[in-house]
NUDRENSE-913712 format. One record per residue (C-alpha): residue in three letters; x, y, z. Coordinates in steps of 0.02 Angstrom, whole numbers, padded with zeros to 5 digits, always signed. Layout:
N
AlaXYZ;...
END
This chain:
598
Met+01893+00079+03946;Pro+02000-00002+03811;Gln+01942+00020+03632;Ser+01945-00114+03499;Gln+02047-00088+03342;Glu+01887-00069+03242;Asp+01823+00065+03363;Arg+01981+00166+03339;Lys+01956+00179+03151;Ala+01798+00286+03159;Pro+01804+00449+03258;His+01701+00456+03415;Val+01586+00603+03454;Ile+01620+00705+03609;Gly+01489+00825+03675;Trp+01516+00951+03814;His+01446+01109+03890;Asp+01502+01240+04015;Ser+01345+01305+04098;His+01300+01251+04275;Gly+01308+01063+04287;Ala+01453+01063+04162;Ser+01486+00892+04089;Ala+01560+00794+03945;Ala+01511+00633+03856;Val+01589+00517+03727;Leu+01486+00417+03602;Ser+01547+00294+03473;Ser+01508+00325+03290;Asp+01365+00199+03302;Gly+01287+00284+03454;Ala+01351+00181+03601;Ile+01379+00290+03754;Leu+01557+00257+03807;Tyr+01576+00387+03943;Ala+01479+00527+04028;Ala+01521+00624+04185;Ala+01489+00793+04266;Glu+01629+00911+04314;Glu+01565+00924+04493;Arg+01617+00745+04529;Phe+01799+00794+04499;Thr+01803+00969+04574;Lys+01688+00929+04723;Arg+01589+01087+04689;Lys+01402+01054+04671;Leu+01336+01094+04496;Gln+01507+01157+04443;Lys+01494+01288+04306;Gly+01624+01324+04173;Tyr+01735+01230+04053;Pro+01734+01046+04107;Glu+01923+01037+04113;Ala+01941+00892+04236;Thr+01810+00786+04148;Leu+01891+00813+03980;Ala+02061+00774+04055;Asp+01991+00609+04119;Ile+01923+00573+03945;Arg+02094+00605+03867;Asn+02174+00493+03996;Arg+02052+00350+03963;Phe+02035+00364+03774;Gly+02209+00421+03729;Ser+02232+00489+03554;Met+02067+00421+03490;Pro+02006+00539+03351;Met+01856+00640+03408;Ile+01723+00749+03328;His+01690+00890+03453;Gly+01519+00963+03491;Tyr+01474+01105+03607;Gln+01307+01157+03682;Asp+01278+01343+03657;Met+01224+01468+03526;Pro+01343+01592+03446;Leu+01328+01772+03502;Ala+01240+01831+03345;Ala+01104+01698+03351;Lys+01077+01720+03538;Ala+01064+01909+03521;Leu+00934+01893+03383;Arg+00836+01767+03486;Asn+00840+01884+03636;Ala+00765+02019+03526;Gly+00616+01903+03497;Leu+00569+01886+03681;Lys+00385+01903+03719;Trp+00344+02086+03688;Thr+00225+02112+03834;Thr+00367+02080+03955;Trp+00513+02122+03840;Trp+00587+02259+03947;Asn+00565+02156+04104;Gly+00721+02047+04098;Arg+00907+02078+04094;Asn+00921+01972+03936;Cys+00819+02102+03843;Glu+00943+02238+03886;Lys+01091+02124+03848;Ser+01017+02084+03676;Met+01031+02264+03619;Val+01213+02276+03673;Ser+01250+02107+03593;Leu+01170+02154+03428;Ile+01269+02315+03419;Arg+01429+02219+03455;Val+01391+02085+03326;Phe+01350+02208+03188;Ala+01507+02307+03228;Glu+01612+02149+03213;Gln+01529+02106+03048;Arg+01567+02278+02979;Ala+01747+02253+03033;Gly+01750+02094+02930;Lys+01746+01969+03074;Arg+01650+01809+03052;Ala+01504+01808+03175;Gly+01435+01634+03144;Glu+01365+01523+03009;Val+01196+01440+03011;Arg+01202+01258+02959;Lys+01060+01161+02881;Gly+00936+01096+03008;Asp+00828+01169+03145;His+00928+01277+03267;Ala+01096+01198+03226;Ile+01232+01328+03224;Gln+01414+01294+03191;Gly+01579+01381+03191;Asp+01605+01510+03329;Gly+01595+01420+03494;Pro+01736+01418+03621;Pro+01890+01310+03598;Ser+01870+01122+03609;Pro+01986+01012+03714;Ser+02106+01007+03568;Gly+02114+01196+03561;Ile+02014+01216+03400;Ala+01836+01275+03373;Pro+01702+01141+03395;Asp+01650+01046+03240;Phe+01467+01081+03280;Val+01361+01175+03406;Cys+01188+01127+03469;Glu+01053+01240+03541;His+01009+01212+03724;His+00832+01143+03712;Arg+00870+01040+03558;Ala+01010+00957+03658;His+00887+00922+03800;Ala+00763+00849+03676;Ala+00892+00741+03588;Ser+00954+00672+03755;Ala+00778+00613+03795;Tyr+00715+00554+03625;Tyr+00865+00455+03565;Leu+00878+00359+03729;Ser+00692+00325+03750;Gly+00675+00179+03632;Phe+00522+00265+03555;Asp+00520+00267+03366;His+00385+00401+03363;Ala+00355+00518+03510;Tyr+00325+00692+03572;Ile+00471+00768+03666;Val+00444+00911+03788;Thr+00579+01015+03870;Val+00551+01139+04012;Asp+00680+01226+04123;Gly+00721+01398+04192;Val+00814+01466+04040;Gly+00934+01404+03908;Asp+00984+01502+03753;Cys+00843+01624+03794;Leu+00710+01488+03795;Ser+00627+01395+03938;Gly+00541+01259+03839;Gly+00507+01172+03675;Ile+00391+01046+03595;Phe+00472+00923+03476;Val+00416+00774+03374;Gly+00532+00627+03348;Arg+00507+00502+03209;Gly+00645+00379+03170;Ala+00808+00474+03158;Asn+00723+00643+03137;Leu+00694+00764+03279;Thr+00589+00916+03231;Gln+00546+01065+03339;Cys+00363+01118+03331;Arg+00355+01255+03463;Lys+00476+01356+03566;Phe+00441+01460+03721;Tyr+00540+01611+03776;Tyr+00594+01609+03956;Asn+00486+01760+04002;Asp+00334+01677+03924;Leu+00340+01502+03998;Thr+00401+01540+04175;Val+00369+01376+04266;Gly+00551+01341+04308;Ala+00593+01523+04343;Asp+00447+01543+04463;Tyr+00488+01382+04555;Glu+00665+01443+04582;Thr+00601+01612+04643;Phe+00492+01533+04776;Thr+00629+01411+04824;Ala+00734+01564+04866;Met+00588+01650+04954;Leu+00569+01501+05071;Gly+00752+01513+05120;Phe+00830+01379+05009;Asn+00963+01389+04874;Pro+00867+01419+04710;Asp+01000+01334+04604;Arg+01008+01173+04705;His+00860+01151+04820;Cys+00703+01152+04713;Gly+00683+00968+04754;Lys+00664+01014+04937;Ile+00509+01116+04894;Thr+00436+00962+04811;Gly+00464+00862+04970;Leu+00399+01001+05082;Ala+00241+01022+04977;Ala+00176+00853+05035;Tyr+00160+00925+05210;Gly+00052+01071+05152;Ser-00132+01083+05109;His-00231+01156+04966;Ser-00273+01338+05002;Glu-00356+01438+04863;Ser-00312+01602+04947;Cys-00129+01551+04955;Ile-00127+01494+04773;Glu-00210+01654+04714;Ala-00093+01764+04816;Leu+00055+01673+04740;Ala-00016+01686+04563;Glu-00046+01872+04583;Phe+00131+01901+04645;Leu+00205+01808+04498;Arg+00095+01895+04369;Asp+00147+02062+04441;Ser+00333+02020+04443;Trp+00334+01978+04258;Arg+00240+02133+04197;Arg+00326+02248+04075;Gly+00434+02375+04161;Arg+00463+02268+04316;Arg+00622+02175+04355;Asn+00575+01993+04381;Tyr+00659+01905+04525;Phe+00726+01759+04423;Asp+00838+01875+04321;Arg+00888+01973+04474;Met+00938+01813+04567;His+01055+01769+04424;Gly+01130+01942+04406;Pro+01247+02054+04505;Ser+01111+02095+04632;His+01095+01912+04683;Ala+01123+01935+04871;Gln+01012+02088+04882;Thr+00873+01998+04788;Leu+00876+01851+04909;Val+00859+01971+05056;Glu+00714+02058+04969;Leu+00624+01895+04931;Arg+00635+01838+05111;Ala+00566+02006+05168;Ile+00421+01983+05046;Arg+00392+01810+05120;Ala+00361+01891+05289;Ser+00263+02044+05230;Arg+00158+01978+05087;Phe+00142+01793+05129;Gly+00159+01795+05317;Ala-00016+01725+05340;Phe+00032+01562+05254;Ser+00143+01423+05318;Lys+00297+01374+05221;Glu+00215+01204+05192;Asp+00060+01283+05113;Leu+00168+01397+05007;Ala+00268+01247+04948;Phe+00105+01158+04907;Ala+00046+01310+04809;Ile+00200+01327+04699;Gln+00204+01138+04670;His+00018+01138+04624;Met+00040+01285+04505;Ala+00191+01206+04422;Glu+00097+01043+04396;Gln-00054+01131+04321;Arg+00049+01241+04205;Val+00146+01092+04136;Leu-00014+00991+04113;Asp-00099+01138+04027;Leu+00051+01155+03911;Leu+00038+00972+03861;Arg-00151+00976+03839;Glu-00135+01126+03724;His+00011+01069+03617;Val+00008+00879+03613;Pro-00138+00807+03515;Asp-00201+00629+03546;Ile-00114+00605+03713;Ala-00179+00429+03736;Gly-00105+00371+03571;His+00071+00436+03596;Asp+00231+00409+03692;Ile+00316+00557+03775;Ala+00497+00593+03823;Leu+00543+00733+03943;Ala+00701+00830+03986;Gly+00750+00995+04065;Gly+00767+01043+04248;Val+00580+01056+04280;Phe+00567+00868+04249;Ala+00681+00834+04396;Asn+00516+00861+04487;Val+00457+00682+04508;Arg+00281+00733+04558;Ile+00258+00829+04396;Asn+00318+00676+04302;Gln+00187+00567+04388;Lys+00051+00693+04340;Val+00111+00694+04159;Lys+00096+00505+04147;Glu-00075+00511+04227;Leu-00136+00620+04082;Gly-00145+00457+03986;Phe+00012+00446+03881;Arg+00048+00269+03821;Asn+00229+00270+03883;Ile+00336+00400+03969;Phe+00525+00419+03975;Ile+00616+00549+04078;Gln+00798+00575+04035;Pro+00889+00519+04195;Ala+01011+00665+04176;Met+00866+00781+04144;Asp+00958+00933+04211;Asp+01093+01026+04116;Ser+01220+00889+04146;Gly+01125+00789+04014;Leu+01160+00919+03880;Ala+01328+00838+03842;Leu+01240+00678+03791;Gly+01111+00775+03692;Val+01243+00864+03589;Gly+01321+00701+03532;Leu+01155+00614+03503;Asp+01089+00759+03400;Tyr+01244+00753+03290;Leu+01223+00566+03261;Gly+01038+00586+03223;Arg+01073+00720+03094;Asn+01229+00648+03014;Ala+01224+00459+03041;Gly+01038+00419+03041;Phe+01044+00366+03223;Arg+00875+00303+03283;Pro+00814+00295+03464;Arg+00875+00152+03573;Arg+00815+00099+03743;Leu+00937+00163+03874;Leu+01010+00013+03966;Asp+01090+00097+04117;Met+01172+00257+04178;Phe+01335+00182+04240;Leu+01434+00288+04118;Gly+01564+00374+04226;Pro+01736+00323+04287;Gly+01771+00155+04366;Tyr+01923+00110+04472;Asp+02021-00050+04489;Glu+02049-00154+04645;Gly+02224-00087+04671;Arg+02165+00095+04678;Ile+02028+00046+04800;Gln+02147-00047+04915;Glu+02269+00099+04914;Ala+02131+00217+04969;Leu+02082+00104+05113;Asp+02262+00079+05169;Arg+02302+00265+05165;Ala+02149+00303+05272;Gly+02195+00169+05399;Val+02022+00089+05385;Ala+01998-00091+05442;Tyr+01938-00198+05297;Glu+01934-00375+05231;Arg+01900-00463+05068;Val+01733-00553+05081;Gln+01694-00708+04979;Asn+01506-00680+04961;Leu+01494-00492+04981;Ala+01312-00476+04926;Ser+01252-00597+05060;Ala+01360-00515+05192;Val+01293-00341+05149;Ala+01114-00404+05148;Lys+01136-00479+05322;Leu+01212-00317+05387;Leu+01067-00218+05316;Ala+00938-00337+05389;Asp+01023-00313+05558;Gly+01000-00125+05546;Asn+01171-00066+05489;Val+01200+00078+05369;Val+01308+00024+05223;Gly+01391+00132+05092;Arg+01412+00045+04923;Phe+01548+00092+04799;Asp+01564-00024+04651;Gly+01589-00019+04463;Arg+01568+00137+04359;Met+01494+00296+04429;Glu+01316+00345+04386;Phe+01287+00491+04268;Gly+01151+00613+04320;Pro+01086+00673+04489;Arg+01027+00503+04555;Ala+01128+00368+04642;Leu+01071+00202+04570;Gly+01167+00077+04675;Asn+01349+00101+04628;Arg+01375+00259+04732;Ser+01238+00233+04861;Ile+01204+00228+05048;Leu+01090+00081+05091;Tyr+00980+00045+05241;Asp+00835-00062+05299;Thr+00662+00002+05248;Arg+00571-00046+05408;Asp+00632+00097+05518;Pro+00522+00251+05491;Ser+00636+00357+05602;Val+00781+00343+05479;Asn+00735+00504+05388;Ala+00770+00604+05545;Trp+00929+00526+05612;Leu+01017+00478+05450;Asn+00981+00646+05368;Lys+01053+00728+05524;Arg+01211+00624+05510;Leu+01229+00676+05328;Asn+01186+00858+05366;Arg+01030+00849+05258;Thr+00856+00922+05277;Asp+00758+00799+05381;Phe+00589+00814+05291;Met+00664+00750+05129;Pro+00604+00571+05100;Phe+00722+00431+05057;Ala+00690+00331+04899;Pro+00673+00142+04882;Ala+00769+00026+04769;Thr+00654-00120+04732;Leu+00677-00287+04646;Glu+00597-00267+04475;Glu+00514-00437+04488;His+00418-00380+04643;Ala+00368-00207+04579;Glu+00182-00244+04562;Glu+00162-00290+04744;Cys+00239-00124+04795;Tyr+00178+00010+04674;Gln+00024+00061+04575;Gly+00019+00138+04401;Leu+00173+00052+04329;Asp+00103+00029+04153;Gly+00206+00129+04030;Cys+00327+00184+04166;Arg+00434+00033+04206;His+00581+00084+04098;Thr+00594+00261+04167;Ala+00569+00192+04343;Glu+00738+00105+04327;Phe+00815+00278+04348;Met+00717+00347+04497;Thr+00634+00487+04396;Ile+00449+00468+04440;Thr+00341+00438+04592;Phe+00210+00302+04613;Pro+00069+00276+04737;Cys+00123+00139+04856;Ser+00022-00017+04892;Glu-00043-00049+05066;Lys+00085-00188+05084;Met+00226-00068+05040;Arg+00164+00058+05168;Gln+00160-00077+05301;Thr+00327-00160+05265;Ser+00433-00012+05208;Pro+00379+00146+05299;Ala+00554+00220+05288;Val+00532+00253+05101;Val+00347+00300+05088;His+00320+00487+05090;Val+00180+00568+05190;Asp+00074+00579+05032;Gly+00082+00389+05009;Thr+00201+00393+04860;Ala+00381+00340+04833;Arg+00516+00387+04707;Ala+00553+00208+04660;Gln+00702+00131+04572;Leu+00667-00038+04493;Val+00823-00146+04494;Ser+00846-00293+04376;Ser+00984-00422+04359;Arg+01020-00348+04188;Ser+01036-00165+04238;Asn+01143-00192+04394;Pro+01179-00374+04436;Gly+01282-00337+04592;Phe+01152-00223+04670;His+01013-00343+04619;Glu+01104-00483+04708;Ile+01107-00382+04871;Leu+00921-00344+04857;His+00883-00526+04819;Ala+00982-00586+04970;Tyr+00899-00456+05081;His+00728-00511+05019;Lys+00769-00692+05063;Ile+00810-00639+05242;Thr+00669-00514+05273;Gly+00534-00549+05143;Ile+00548-00367+05091;Pro+00603-00328+04911;Ser+00658-00146+04942;Leu+00801-00052+05022;Val+00830+00130+05065;Asn+00942+00198+04927;Thr+01009+00373+04953;Ser+01156+00456+04868;Phe+01330+00427+04937;Asn+01376+00605+04985;Met+01367+00731+05124;His+01244+00875+05106;Glu+01298+01005+04978;Ser+01433+00890+04911;Pro+01422+00796+04745;Ile+01401+00608+04744;Val+01568+00522+04771;Asn+01675+00481+04620;Thr+01839+00402+04674;Pro+01882+00271+04806;Glu+01962+00411+04907;Asp+01798+00508+04902;Ala+01703+00354+04961;Val+01819+00320+05108;Gln+01817+00502+05163;Thr+01626+00512+05157;Phe+01611+00343+05244;Leu+01710+00414+05389;Glu+01633+00587+05388;Gly+01456+00519+05376;Lys+01489+00395+05518;Leu+01419+00248+05420;Asp+01430+00073+05494;Tyr+01507-00018+05345;Leu+01577+00018+05173;Ala+01561-00111+05035;Ile+01693-00051+04912;Gly+01742-00159+04766;Pro+01774-00335+04836;Phe+01810-00267+05011;Leu+01705-00234+05165;Ala+01764-00098+05285;Lys+01697-00079+05461;Ala+01685+00079+05565;Glu+01786+00073+05725;Arg+01645+00128+05841;Glu+01468+00089+05896;Ser+01335+00073+05762;Leu+01247+00237+05725;Arg+01073+00159+05718;Thr+00956+00211+05857;Arg+00877+00042+05888;Pro+00909-00136+05832;Val+00819-00206+05681;Gly+00744-00377+05712;Ala+00613-00426+05838;Ser+00582-00243+05881;Leu+00550-00193+05702;His+00420-00314+05639;Cys+00317-00248+05495;Lys+00160-00226+05600;Glu+00250-00121+05730;Ser+00322-00007+05594;Ser+00157+00023+05506;
END
């Protein structure tokens, strides 16, 4: 990523955070995103928490001695302790944060009496500066940004909306679980904030994810997929609502806090026992439906109450709850003019938000339309070839790689694609993807098994943007955010007939619209595949094994190609072939006509 001489004159802005999903991002002084990556892609530990040392080392390696302004996402101890003290009174003694706040306040006031500086509030809503942890250069950050403001900035300033409502909802961040903001030009103003024990949508979803036997930090998306197999049961919904109301009452210890405290393992055992004793009459599918339904309704009620004139406004969303693509579809269906979901809506996106918030406050930065999320590291041909040679993989340089890959896919092969810069955020968007033909409805079972994934999770389609209308309904106001696979759409009858591998049981798909502008190489593959099959979509799933982050380096790609037993690997200008029989269960061609697959 070489920088021009002019770029090197003005300091860049670097934002980073060290909660789960730790990440770092670099923005130029005029707001161009030069780099963004999550620590997990370097350490190979999913949702890596802690100081993003490897990411920052990669930044130093790529940007050299470029002067940087450092920003950190967190609140100083004094501010956080005071905010904890303001938690909703009716449940104040319920959570561990309430107890911690008293200890923190005592500590802060003791330090102040001893003459230690405990923090300094800067002008502007929730912007604190001065006593964060050391920056990469070993000095205190130049500025610090509150959690939900960072979420909001990451969504608003990349939406392209000049005037919008911004809504953030997650489990907890700096004692809050949500906020309502208004963006107008360069200004981002918070209107409402919600304490985490008041707005408990994200916390409750995590609790029931754990109750159903999944990892609450990583597997909430599985509940969304499982919910489509359940049915609406008022008795199940009411039983769930009563349990949650009871768990958050004053004097009780809510399960969300307990899961994230020292009694984590014991709490998981207790929740699974409650699943059998209190909810044994309900199937896991109906319970998943119930928590999904409740989450949708609570988010929609929040918006109806706090966002006036829905039909006349644009909305931007961020925070972990908006990783739920079904909720995002319901939000758009409320009638908002346009919707944008930050593609790195989880905590990894905070690093971008920190830098964008700084530029909005100090440089008058106004929202721009996000062009793509290919913001991570890229690797040259030499590094790729070395990785292939070391692994002893058979490969060749292919003149027209896109056409060759399209033909392989049309013939029913599974192809891993590694090209260009790595995607930032939880979705693979073509550069670190596993691709397959959309006509085989059995693919969810056998490919998920090969990748050690849960087999009820649906695969998502990547679709040529120019053919979107023939595949999906309800695209108005959503086409931009659909480039990043952040929202579901009802599928057309044609889509259901021709691409059953990517249509979920509820008739929707988590689509990615691919244009020649956003990803020309991937678009070329889709275009060539469409010429062969008449189908404008491909299965696009992330290039990783279950519980591993998406691949980053050529070495990661080759290892996962071999471990996942894929048929081919398109990596840079090369095509590698597995030395074995194809893993597909039946040939694609005459036996997989569209009518037969419907």
